[in-house]
SETOR-285624 format. One record per residue (C-alpha): residue number from 1; residue in one letter; x, y, z. Coordinates in steps of 0.1 Angstrom, whole numbers, always signed. Layout:
BEGIN
{seq = NUM | type = A | c1 = X | c2 = Y | c3 = Z}
...
END
This chain:
BEGIN
{seq = 1 | type = M | c1 = +1047 | c2 = +38 | c3 = +1474}
{seq = 2 | type = A | c1 = +1036 | c2 = +10 | c3 = +1450}
{seq = 3 | type = A | c1 = +1000 | c2 = +0 | c3 = +1458}
{seq = 4 | type = R | c1 = +998 | c2 = -35 | c3 = +1475}
{seq = 5 | type = P | c1 = +984 | c2 = -66 | c3 = +1457}
{seq = 6 | type = L | c1 = +952 | c2 = -75 | c3 = +1471}
{seq = 7 | type = V | c1 = +925 | c2 = -103 | c3 = +1467}
{seq = 8 | type = I | c1 = +890 | c2 = -105 | c3 = +1477}
{seq = 9 | type = D | c1 = +876 | c2 = -141 | c3 = +1485}
{seq = 10 | type = T | c1 = +834 | c2 = -132 | c3 = +1489}
{seq = 11 | type = D | c1 = +800 | c2 = -141 | c3 = +1490}
{seq = 12 | type = P | c1 = +783 | c2 = -109 | c3 = +1478}
{seq = 13 | type = G | c1 = +761 | c2 = -99 | c3 = +1496}
{seq = 14 | type = I | c1 = +754 | c2 = -65 | c3 = +1502}
{seq = 15 | type = D | c1 = +785 | c2 = -56 | c3 = +1525}
{seq = 16 | type = D | c1 = +802 | c2 = -78 | c3 = +1504}
{seq = 17 | type = A | c1 = +795 | c2 = -52 | c3 = +1473}
{seq = 18 | type = V | c1 = +805 | c2 = -26 | c3 = +1492}
{seq = 19 | type = A | c1 = +838 | c2 = -38 | c3 = +1506}
{seq = 20 | type = I | c1 = +844 | c2 = -47 | c3 = +1467}
{seq = 21 | type = L | c1 = +840 | c2 = -8 | c3 = +1462}
{seq = 22 | type = L | c1 = +857 | c2 = +3 | c3 = +1486}
{seq = 23 | type = A | c1 = +888 | c2 = -17 | c3 = +1479}
{seq = 24 | type = L | c1 = +884 | c2 = -1 | c3 = +1438}
{seq = 25 | type = A | c1 = +885 | c2 = +32 | c3 = +1455}
{seq = 26 | type = S | c1 = +915 | c2 = +28 | c3 = +1475}
{seq = 27 | type = P | c1 = +952 | c2 = +38 | c3 = +1461}
{seq = 28 | type = E | c1 = +969 | c2 = +20 | c3 = +1487}
{seq = 29 | type = V | c1 = +960 | c2 = -17 | c3 = +1470}
{seq = 30 | type = D | c1 = +954 | c2 = -28 | c3 = +1436}
{seq = 31 | type = L | c1 = +927 | c2 = -54 | c3 = +1431}
{seq = 32 | type = R | c1 = +942 | c2 = -80 | c3 = +1414}
{seq = 33 | type = L | c1 = +913 | c2 = -110 | c3 = +1416}
{seq = 34 | type = V | c1 = +881 | c2 = -117 | c3 = +1429}
{seq = 35 | type = T | c1 = +878 | c2 = -155 | c3 = +1438}
{seq = 36 | type = T | c1 = +835 | c2 = -162 | c3 = +1449}
{seq = 37 | type = V | c1 = +823 | c2 = -187 | c3 = +1476}
{seq = 38 | type = H | c1 = +788 | c2 = -199 | c3 = +1483}
{seq = 39 | type = G | c1 = +776 | c2 = -181 | c3 = +1516}
{seq = 40 | type = N | c1 = +749 | c2 = -151 | c3 = +1512}
{seq = 41 | type = V | c1 = +732 | c2 = -167 | c3 = +1483}
{seq = 42 | type = E | c1 = +746 | c2 = -199 | c3 = +1461}
{seq = 43 | type = L | c1 = +775 | c2 = -198 | c3 = +1440}
{seq = 44 | type = P | c1 = +766 | c2 = -190 | c3 = +1409}
{seq = 45 | type = Q | c1 = +747 | c2 = -158 | c3 = +1420}
{seq = 46 | type = T | c1 = +774 | c2 = -147 | c3 = +1443}
{seq = 47 | type = T | c1 = +806 | c2 = -148 | c3 = +1413}
{seq = 48 | type = E | c1 = +777 | c2 = -131 | c3 = +1392}
{seq = 49 | type = N | c1 = +767 | c2 = -107 | c3 = +1416}
{seq = 50 | type = A | c1 = +811 | c2 = -98 | c3 = +1418}
{seq = 51 | type = L | c1 = +814 | c2 = -93 | c3 = +1381}
{seq = 52 | type = R | c1 = +785 | c2 = -69 | c3 = +1381}
{seq = 53 | type = V | c1 = +800 | c2 = -48 | c3 = +1409}
{seq = 54 | type = L | c1 = +835 | c2 = -46 | c3 = +1390}
{seq = 55 | type = H | c1 = +814 | c2 = -33 | c3 = +1362}
{seq = 56 | type = L | c1 = +793 | c2 = -9 | c3 = +1379}
{seq = 57 | type = A | c1 = +827 | c2 = +8 | c3 = +1392}
{seq = 58 | type = G | c1 = +843 | c2 = +6 | c3 = +1355}
{seq = 59 | type = R | c1 = +869 | c2 = -22 | c3 = +1365}
{seq = 60 | type = S | c1 = +856 | c2 = -57 | c3 = +1349}
{seq = 61 | type = D | c1 = +894 | c2 = -60 | c3 = +1340}
{seq = 62 | type = V | c1 = +898 | c2 = -77 | c3 = +1372}
{seq = 63 | type = P | c1 = +892 | c2 = -114 | c3 = +1371}
{seq = 64 | type = V | c1 = +866 | c2 = -132 | c3 = +1389}
{seq = 65 | type = A | c1 = +871 | c2 = -169 | c3 = +1396}
{seq = 66 | type = A | c1 = +847 | c2 = -193 | c3 = +1410}
{seq = 67 | type = G | c1 = +851 | c2 = -210 | c3 = +1442}
{seq = 68 | type = A | c1 = +836 | c2 = -236 | c3 = +1465}
{seq = 69 | type = R | c1 = +795 | c2 = -244 | c3 = +1457}
{seq = 70 | type = S | c1 = +790 | c2 = -256 | c3 = +1496}
{seq = 71 | type = S | c1 = +810 | c2 = -260 | c3 = +1528}
{seq = 72 | type = L | c1 = +838 | c2 = -288 | c3 = +1533}
{seq = 73 | type = V | c1 = +818 | c2 = -317 | c3 = +1554}
{seq = 74 | type = H | c1 = +780 | c2 = -306 | c3 = +1563}
{seq = 75 | type = P | c1 = +759 | c2 = -285 | c3 = +1541}
{seq = 76 | type = Q | c1 = +752 | c2 = -249 | c3 = +1550}
{seq = 77 | type = P | c1 = +721 | c2 = -249 | c3 = +1566}
{seq = 78 | type = E | c1 = +702 | c2 = -221 | c3 = +1550}
{seq = 79 | type = R | c1 = +713 | c2 = -188 | c3 = +1533}
{seq = 80 | type = A | c1 = +709 | c2 = -154 | c3 = +1542}
{seq = 81 | type = G | c1 = +686 | c2 = -139 | c3 = +1515}
{seq = 82 | type = Q | c1 = +662 | c2 = -127 | c3 = +1542}
{seq = 83 | type = V | c1 = +690 | c2 = -101 | c3 = +1549}
{seq = 84 | type = H | c1 = +703 | c2 = -95 | c3 = +1514}
{seq = 85 | type = G | c1 = +676 | c2 = -102 | c3 = +1493}
{seq = 86 | type = S | c1 = +670 | c2 = -138 | c3 = +1471}
{seq = 87 | type = A | c1 = +699 | c2 = -124 | c3 = +1448}
{seq = 88 | type = G | c1 = +722 | c2 = -111 | c3 = +1470}
{seq = 89 | type = L | c1 = +720 | c2 = -74 | c3 = +1464}
{seq = 90 | type = G | c1 = +691 | c2 = -59 | c3 = +1483}
{seq = 91 | type = G | c1 = +666 | c2 = -59 | c3 = +1450}
{seq = 92 | type = V | c1 = +691 | c2 = -39 | c3 = +1430}
{seq = 93 | type = Q | c1 = +694 | c2 = -54 | c3 = +1393}
{seq = 94 | type = L | c1 = +729 | c2 = -43 | c3 = +1383}
{seq = 95 | type = P | c1 = +735 | c2 = -42 | c3 = +1342}
{seq = 96 | type = P | c1 = +755 | c2 = -71 | c3 = +1333}
{seq = 97 | type = S | c1 = +795 | c2 = -73 | c3 = +1331}
{seq = 98 | type = P | c1 = +812 | c2 = -80 | c3 = +1294}
{seq = 99 | type = A | c1 = +836 | c2 = -99 | c3 = +1316}
{seq = 100 | type = A | c1 = +832 | c2 = -137 | c3 = +1315}
{seq = 101 | type = V | c1 = +845 | c2 = -156 | c3 = +1346}
{seq = 102 | type = D | c1 = +878 | c2 = -169 | c3 = +1346}
{seq = 103 | type = R | c1 = +883 | c2 = -205 | c3 = +1338}
{seq = 104 | type = R | c1 = +903 | c2 = -217 | c3 = +1364}
{seq = 105 | type = P | c1 = +888 | c2 = -226 | c3 = +1395}
{seq = 106 | type = A | c1 = +891 | c2 = -203 | c3 = +1425}
{seq = 107 | type = V | c1 = +920 | c2 = -218 | c3 = +1442}
{seq = 108 | type = V | c1 = +940 | c2 = -224 | c3 = +1410}
{seq = 109 | type = A | c1 = +939 | c2 = -186 | c3 = +1401}
{seq = 110 | type = L | c1 = +948 | c2 = -176 | c3 = +1439}
{seq = 111 | type = A | c1 = +977 | c2 = -201 | c3 = +1438}
{seq = 112 | type = E | c1 = +992 | c2 = -193 | c3 = +1404}
{seq = 113 | type = L | c1 = +987 | c2 = -151 | c3 = +1420}
{seq = 114 | type = L | c1 = +1006 | c2 = -162 | c3 = +1451}
{seq = 115 | type = E | c1 = +1032 | c2 = -184 | c3 = +1433}
{seq = 116 | type = S | c1 = +1038 | c2 = -153 | c3 = +1401}
{seq = 117 | type = S | c1 = +1034 | c2 = -124 | c3 = +1426}
{seq = 118 | type = A | c1 = +1066 | c2 = -105 | c3 = +1429}
{seq = 119 | type = E | c1 = +1052 | c2 = -86 | c3 = +1458}
{seq = 120 | type = P | c1 = +1036 | c2 = -96 | c3 = +1489}
{seq = 121 | type = V | c1 = +999 | c2 = -103 | c3 = +1487}
{seq = 122 | type = T | c1 = +970 | c2 = -95 | c3 = +1510}
{seq = 123 | type = V | c1 = +942 | c2 = -115 | c3 = +1511}
{seq = 124 | type = A | c1 = +905 | c2 = -104 | c3 = +1525}
{seq = 125 | type = A | c1 = +882 | c2 = -131 | c3 = +1532}
{seq = 126 | type = I | c1 = +849 | c2 = -116 | c3 = +1537}
{seq = 127 | type = G | c1 = +828 | c2 = -148 | c3 = +1529}
{seq = 128 | type = P | c1 = +829 | c2 = -186 | c3 = +1544}
{seq = 129 | type = L | c1 = +863 | c2 = -195 | c3 = +1546}
{seq = 130 | type = T | c1 = +861 | c2 = -229 | c3 = +1524}
{seq = 131 | type = N | c1 = +880 | c2 = -212 | c3 = +1494}
{seq = 132 | type = L | c1 = +912 | c2 = -209 | c3 = +1518}
{seq = 133 | type = A | c1 = +909 | c2 = -242 | c3 = +1534}
{seq = 134 | type = L | c1 = +908 | c2 = -258 | c3 = +1501}
{seq = 135 | type = L | c1 = +942 | c2 = -236 | c3 = +1493}
{seq = 136 | type = L | c1 = +957 | c2 = -247 | c3 = +1524}
{seq = 137 | type = A | c1 = +948 | c2 = -286 | c3 = +1517}
{seq = 138 | type = V | c1 = +958 | c2 = -286 | c3 = +1479}
{seq = 139 | type = Y | c1 = +984 | c2 = -255 | c3 = +1478}
{seq = 140 | type = P | c1 = +1000 | c2 = -255 | c3 = +1508}
{seq = 141 | type = D | c1 = +1033 | c2 = -236 | c3 = +1495}
{seq = 142 | type = A | c1 = +1012 | c2 = -210 | c3 = +1475}
{seq = 143 | type = A | c1 = +990 | c2 = -202 | c3 = +1509}
{seq = 144 | type = A | c1 = +1022 | c2 = -197 | c3 = +1526}
{seq = 145 | type = R | c1 = +1029 | c2 = -168 | c3 = +1501}
{seq = 146 | type = I | c1 = +1001 | c2 = -149 | c3 = +1514}
{seq = 147 | type = D | c1 = +1014 | c2 = -118 | c3 = +1532}
{seq = 148 | type = R | c1 = +987 | c2 = -112 | c3 = +1553}
{seq = 149 | type = L | c1 = +950 | c2 = -128 | c3 = +1555}
{seq = 150 | type = V | c1 = +921 | c2 = -102 | c3 = +1572}
{seq = 151 | type = V | c1 = +892 | c2 = -126 | c3 = +1580}
{seq = 152 | type = M | c1 = +858 | c2 = -111 | c3 = +1585}
{seq = 153 | type = G | c1 = +840 | c2 = -137 | c3 = +1606}
{seq = 154 | type = G | c1 = +836 | c2 = -147 | c3 = +1644}
{seq = 155 | type = S | c1 = +832 | c2 = -131 | c3 = +1676}
{seq = 156 | type = A | c1 = +853 | c2 = -129 | c3 = +1712}
{seq = 157 | type = T | c1 = +832 | c2 = -117 | c3 = +1729}
{seq = 158 | type = R | c1 = +793 | c2 = -104 | c3 = +1713}
{seq = 159 | type = G | c1 = +781 | c2 = -141 | c3 = +1709}
{seq = 160 | type = G | c1 = +767 | c2 = -148 | c3 = +1672}
{seq = 161 | type = N | c1 = +746 | c2 = -133 | c3 = +1646}
{seq = 162 | type = V | c1 = +729 | c2 = -162 | c3 = +1630}
{seq = 163 | type = T | c1 = +727 | c2 = -183 | c3 = +1658}
{seq = 164 | type = A | c1 = +733 | c2 = -173 | c3 = +1696}
{seq = 165 | type = A | c1 = +766 | c2 = -186 | c3 = +1696}
{seq = 166 | type = A | c1 = +783 | c2 = -182 | c3 = +1657}
{seq = 167 | type = E | c1 = +787 | c2 = -155 | c3 = +1634}
{seq = 168 | type = F | c1 = +774 | c2 = -161 | c3 = +1599}
{seq = 169 | type = N | c1 = +806 | c2 = -167 | c3 = +1578}
{seq = 170 | type = A | c1 = +825 | c2 = -193 | c3 = +1606}
{seq = 171 | type = W | c1 = +788 | c2 = -208 | c3 = +1610}
{seq = 172 | type = S | c1 = +784 | c2 = -214 | c3 = +1569}
{seq = 173 | type = D | c1 = +821 | c2 = -234 | c3 = +1573}
{seq = 174 | type = P | c1 = +828 | c2 = -244 | c3 = +1610}
{seq = 175 | type = E | c1 = +855 | c2 = -270 | c3 = +1594}
{seq = 176 | type = A | c1 = +872 | c2 = -245 | c3 = +1570}
{seq = 177 | type = A | c1 = +872 | c2 = -220 | c3 = +1598}
{seq = 178 | type = Q | c1 = +892 | c2 = -246 | c3 = +1624}
{seq = 179 | type = A | c1 = +912 | c2 = -248 | c3 = +1591}
{seq = 180 | type = V | c1 = +923 | c2 = -217 | c3 = +1585}
{seq = 181 | type = F | c1 = +924 | c2 = -203 | c3 = +1624}
{seq = 182 | type = R | c1 = +946 | c2 = -233 | c3 = +1634}
{seq = 183 | type = S | c1 = +971 | c2 = -227 | c3 = +1602}
{seq = 184 | type = P | c1 = +1005 | c2 = -208 | c3 = +1607}
{seq = 185 | type = L | c1 = +991 | c2 = -183 | c3 = +1581}
{seq = 186 | type = R | c1 = +990 | c2 = -147 | c3 = +1595}
{seq = 187 | type = T | c1 = +960 | c2 = -138 | c3 = +1602}
{seq = 188 | type = V | c1 = +936 | c2 = -112 | c3 = +1616}
{seq = 189 | type = M | c1 = +903 | c2 = -123 | c3 = +1625}
{seq = 190 | type = V | c1 = +878 | c2 = -91 | c3 = +1620}
{seq = 191 | type = G | c1 = +849 | c2 = -103 | c3 = +1644}
{seq = 192 | type = L | c1 = +813 | c2 = -89 | c3 = +1657}
{seq = 193 | type = D | c1 = +835 | c2 = -74 | c3 = +1683}
{seq = 194 | type = V | c1 = +843 | c2 = -42 | c3 = +1660}
{seq = 195 | type = T | c1 = +820 | c2 = -44 | c3 = +1633}
{seq = 196 | type = L | c1 = +790 | c2 = -41 | c3 = +1658}
{seq = 197 | type = P | c1 = +800 | c2 = -9 | c3 = +1669}
{seq = 198 | type = T | c1 = +809 | c2 = +3 | c3 = +1633}
{seq = 199 | type = V | c1 = +775 | c2 = +17 | c3 = +1619}
{seq = 200 | type = L | c1 = +770 | c2 = +37 | c3 = +1583}
{seq = 201 | type = G | c1 = +743 | c2 = +61 | c3 = +1593}
{seq = 202 | type = R | c1 = +720 | c2 = +77 | c3 = +1563}
{seq = 203 | type = D | c1 = +737 | c2 = +111 | c3 = +1563}
{seq = 204 | type = G | c1 = +768 | c2 = +91 | c3 = +1553}
{seq = 205 | type = I | c1 = +751 | c2 = +71 | c3 = +1530}
{seq = 206 | type = A | c1 = +735 | c2 = +98 | c3 = +1518}
{seq = 207 | type = R | c1 = +771 | c2 = +117 | c3 = +1511}
{seq = 208 | type = F | c1 = +779 | c2 = +88 | c3 = +1485}
{seq = 209 | type = A | c1 = +747 | c2 = +86 | c3 = +1471}
{seq = 210 | type = A | c1 = +751 | c2 = +122 | c3 = +1456}
{seq = 211 | type = A | c1 = +783 | c2 = +119 | c3 = +1444}
{seq = 212 | type = G | c1 = +772 | c2 = +104 | c3 = +1412}
{seq = 213 | type = P | c1 = +757 | c2 = +74 | c3 = +1397}
{seq = 214 | type = I | c1 = +781 | c2 = +46 | c3 = +1411}
{seq = 215 | type = G | c1 = +776 | c2 = +60 | c3 = +1450}
{seq = 216 | type = A | c1 = +738 | c2 = +63 | c3 = +1441}
{seq = 217 | type = T | c1 = +739 | c2 = +26 | c3 = +1431}
{seq = 218 | type = A | c1 = +760 | c2 = +17 | c3 = +1463}
{seq = 219 | type = A | c1 = +732 | c2 = +35 | c3 = +1484}
{seq = 220 | type = A | c1 = +702 | c2 = +17 | c3 = +1465}
{seq = 221 | type = I | c1 = +721 | c2 = -17 | c3 = +1474}
{seq = 222 | type = L | c1 = +724 | c2 = -4 | c3 = +1506}
{seq = 223 | type = A | c1 = +684 | c2 = +3 | c3 = +1509}
{seq = 224 | type = Q | c1 = +674 | c2 = -32 | c3 = +1525}
{seq = 225 | type = Y | c1 = +701 | c2 = -35 | c3 = +1545}
{seq = 226 | type = L | c1 = +689 | c2 = -6 | c3 = +1565}
{seq = 227 | type = D | c1 = +659 | c2 = -23 | c3 = +1572}
{seq = 228 | type = A | c1 = +675 | c2 = -55 | c3 = +1580}
{seq = 229 | type = A | c1 = +703 | c2 = -37 | c3 = +1602}
{seq = 230 | type = R | c1 = +669 | c2 = -22 | c3 = +1623}
{seq = 231 | type = D | c1 = +651 | c2 = -56 | c3 = +1628}
{seq = 232 | type = R | c1 = +685 | c2 = -73 | c3 = +1636}
{seq = 233 | type = Y | c1 = +708 | c2 = -49 | c3 = +1656}
{seq = 234 | type = G | c1 = +685 | c2 = -20 | c3 = +1665}
{seq = 235 | type = T | c1 = +704 | c2 = +5 | c3 = +1647}
{seq = 236 | type = D | c1 = +693 | c2 = +33 | c3 = +1623}
{seq = 237 | type = G | c1 = +721 | c2 = +26 | c3 = +1603}
{seq = 238 | type = V | c1 = +742 | c2 = -4 | c3 = +1584}
{seq = 239 | type = V | c1 = +767 | c2 = -21 | c3 = +1601}
{seq = 240 | type = V | c1 = +794 | c2 = -25 | c3 = +1574}
{seq = 241 | type = H | c1 = +811 | c2 = -58 | c3 = +1584}
{seq = 242 | type = D | c1 = +829 | c2 = -65 | c3 = +1553}
{seq = 243 | type = A | c1 = +840 | c2 = -30 | c3 = +1549}
{seq = 244 | type = L | c1 = +857 | c2 = -27 | c3 = +1582}
{seq = 245 | type = A | c1 = +880 | c2 = -57 | c3 = +1572}
{seq = 246 | type = L | c1 = +885 | c2 = -42 | c3 = +1541}
{seq = 247 | type = T | c1 = +896 | c2 = -12 | c3 = +1558}
{seq = 248 | type = E | c1 = +919 | c2 = -32 | c3 = +1578}
{seq = 249 | type = A | c1 = +936 | c2 = -45 | c3 = +1551}
{seq = 250 | type = I | c1 = +938 | c2 = -17 | c3 = +1533}
{seq = 251 | type = V | c1 = +952 | c2 = +4 | c3 = +1559}
{seq = 252 | type = P | c1 = +969 | c2 = -21 | c3 = +1585}
{seq = 253 | type = G | c1 = +966 | c2 = -10 | c3 = +1621}
{seq = 254 | type = T | c1 = +933 | c2 = +6 | c3 = +1618}
{seq = 255 | type = L | c1 = +921 | c2 = -17 | c3 = +1646}
{seq = 256 | type = G | c1 = +938 | c2 = -24 | c3 = +1674}
{seq = 257 | type = T | c1 = +948 | c2 = -66 | c3 = +1675}
{seq = 258 | type = V | c1 = +956 | c2 = -89 | c3 = +1706}
{seq = 259 | type = R | c1 = +974 | c2 = -121 | c3 = +1695}
{seq = 260 | type = R | c1 = +947 | c2 = -148 | c3 = +1709}
{seq = 261 | type = D | c1 = +943 | c2 = -187 | c3 = +1702}
{seq = 262 | type = V | c1 = +911 | c2 = -191 | c3 = +1686}
{seq = 263 | type = V | c1 = +894 | c2 = -225 | c3 = +1682}
{seq = 264 | type = I | c1 = +858 | c2 = -229 | c3 = +1662}
{seq = 265 | type = D | c1 = +836 | c2 = -253 | c3 = +1677}
{seq = 266 | type = T | c1 = +827 | c2 = -284 | c3 = +1649}
{seq = 267 | type = G | c1 = +804 | c2 = -299 | c3 = +1665}
{seq = 268 | type = L | c1 = +765 | c2 = -307 | c3 = +1658}
{seq = 269 | type = G | c1 = +751 | c2 = -289 | c3 = +1686}
{seq = 270 | type = V | c1 = +742 | c2 = -257 | c3 = +1698}
{seq = 271 | type = A | c1 = +772 | c2 = -241 | c3 = +1694}
{seq = 272 | type = R | c1 = +785 | c2 = -246 | c3 = +1659}
{seq = 273 | type = G | c1 = +806 | c2 = -222 | c3 = +1645}
{seq = 274 | type = Q | c1 = +814 | c2 = -203 | c3 = +1679}
{seq = 275 | type = T | c1 = +848 | c2 = -187 | c3 = +1678}
{seq = 276 | type = L | c1 = +864 | c2 = -198 | c3 = +1710}
{seq = 277 | type = V | c1 = +890 | c2 = -174 | c3 = +1718}
{seq = 278 | type = D | c1 = +914 | c2 = -176 | c3 = +1749}
{seq = 279 | type = R | c1 = +911 | c2 = -139 | c3 = +1759}
{seq = 280 | type = R | c1 = +927 | c2 = -153 | c3 = +1793}
{seq = 281 | type = A | c1 = +963 | c2 = -138 | c3 = +1781}
{seq = 282 | type = V | c1 = +982 | c2 = -130 | c3 = +1750}
{seq = 283 | type = S | c1 = +995 | c2 = -158 | c3 = +1728}
{seq = 284 | type = T | c1 = +1027 | c2 = -168 | c3 = +1719}
{seq = 285 | type = A | c1 = +1022 | c2 = -197 | c3 = +1697}
{seq = 286 | type = A | c1 = +1030 | c2 = -197 | c3 = +1662}
{seq = 287 | type = G | c1 = +996 | c2 = -202 | c3 = +1649}
{seq = 288 | type = A | c1 = +979 | c2 = -175 | c3 = +1669}
{seq = 289 | type = V | c1 = +952 | c2 = -152 | c3 = +1654}
{seq = 290 | type = E | c1 = +957 | c2 = -114 | c3 = +1657}
{seq = 291 | type = V | c1 = +921 | c2 = -110 | c3 = +1672}
{seq = 292 | type = A | c1 = +907 | c2 = -73 | c3 = +1665}
{seq = 293 | type = E | c1 = +894 | c2 = -57 | c3 = +1701}
{seq = 294 | type = S | c1 = +894 | c2 = -23 | c3 = +1694}
{seq = 295 | type = V | c1 = +879 | c2 = +3 | c3 = +1668}
{seq = 296 | type = D | c1 = +876 | c2 = +38 | c3 = +1663}
{seq = 297 | type = S | c1 = +840 | c2 = +33 | c3 = +1648}
{seq = 298 | type = A | c1 = +837 | c2 = +73 | c3 = +1637}
{seq = 299 | type = A | c1 = +868 | c2 = +71 | c3 = +1616}
{seq = 300 | type = A | c1 = +863 | c2 = +40 | c3 = +1598}
{seq = 301 | type = V | c1 = +829 | c2 = +52 | c3 = +1590}
{seq = 302 | type = A | c1 = +842 | c2 = +83 | c3 = +1576}
{seq = 303 | type = F | c1 = +871 | c2 = +65 | c3 = +1555}
{seq = 304 | type = L | c1 = +845 | c2 = +46 | c3 = +1539}
{seq = 305 | type = V | c1 = +820 | c2 = +72 | c3 = +1531}
{seq = 306 | type = D | c1 = +851 | c2 = +95 | c3 = +1519}
{seq = 307 | type = R | c1 = +863 | c2 = +64 | c3 = +1498}
{seq = 308 | type = L | c1 = +828 | c2 = +61 | c3 = +1482}
{seq = 309 | type = A | c1 = +824 | c2 = +91 | c3 = +1476}
{seq = 310 | type = S | c1 = +852 | c2 = +93 | c3 = +1458}
{seq = 311 | type = L | c1 = +843 | c2 = +64 | c3 = +1429}
{seq = 312 | type = D | c1 = +822 | c2 = +85 | c3 = +1402}
{seq = 313 | type = G | c1 = +852 | c2 = +108 | c3 = +1402}
{seq = 314 | type = A | c1 = +875 | c2 = +84 | c3 = +1397}
{seq = 315 | type = A | c1 = +855 | c2 = +65 | c3 = +1373}
{seq = 316 | type = A | c1 = +848 | c2 = +96 | c3 = +1349}
{seq = 317 | type = G | c1 = +889 | c2 = +101 | c3 = +1351}
{seq = 318 | type = R | c1 = +896 | c2 = +67 | c3 = +1337}
{seq = 319 | type = P | c1 = +900 | c2 = +61 | c3 = +1301}
END
């Protein structure tokens, strides 16, 4: 079976970097484009980080297009340097990529890929949803060609991780999240309900760290995240938010989902960015979202570790 075209919209970010590496290690998908967005750190840094992560895996051929520098309406209140490090990759300095940033804005690059692809395209959005909201507004016909949009963001039952109410990606641009979640796109929400129980432990990290230089570098990037996860979540391991969303994009059906109506709080009060998920009944509305509500965490972590451990062998065999 041919690999499905995949686009990753991202704000690297430690767990974003791991998610990109997971996609590159997965033969089920063909990563055609990476688009970058503001979020964990500023846009120039997220873009540089994306280029360097692709180069680490020997895939500088994958184009990187820079997107939105800021949220649609209100400025993002703060970045996440305290979690990801000031440069976004946990203090690890990756070698620069020989590739240049694509000259097209992210939404143009994404629209052109969608319009030209003969095959259905999956988009994994693992940062703030500003680029996707702009795509819907400026290129609605191209956006309609997205076969499946897998979003890492939100929470139905677990509150937030940046405020008591809001998850970071939704909170970073609530107006964009509202535009996406209320659109007719076939959308899967991979939120804190399934990511928080999915913890990559030290043994798993040690396994791919021993596989070779790519795995060892991925483990080094995760080192700061281990400390942050212990302080924030009380776990002795890494909560792999973005990698879990990529797993669902790579292997649809990994997560148990239920169709729900989802609204984003776009007010300026304490609940700003909260994903309000109506769990009273399964939704039949055309714009309903497939909300991930169950996960086999052990299987998801094993999948991630196996794939990351294979990266060095794949890179060694690449011309």
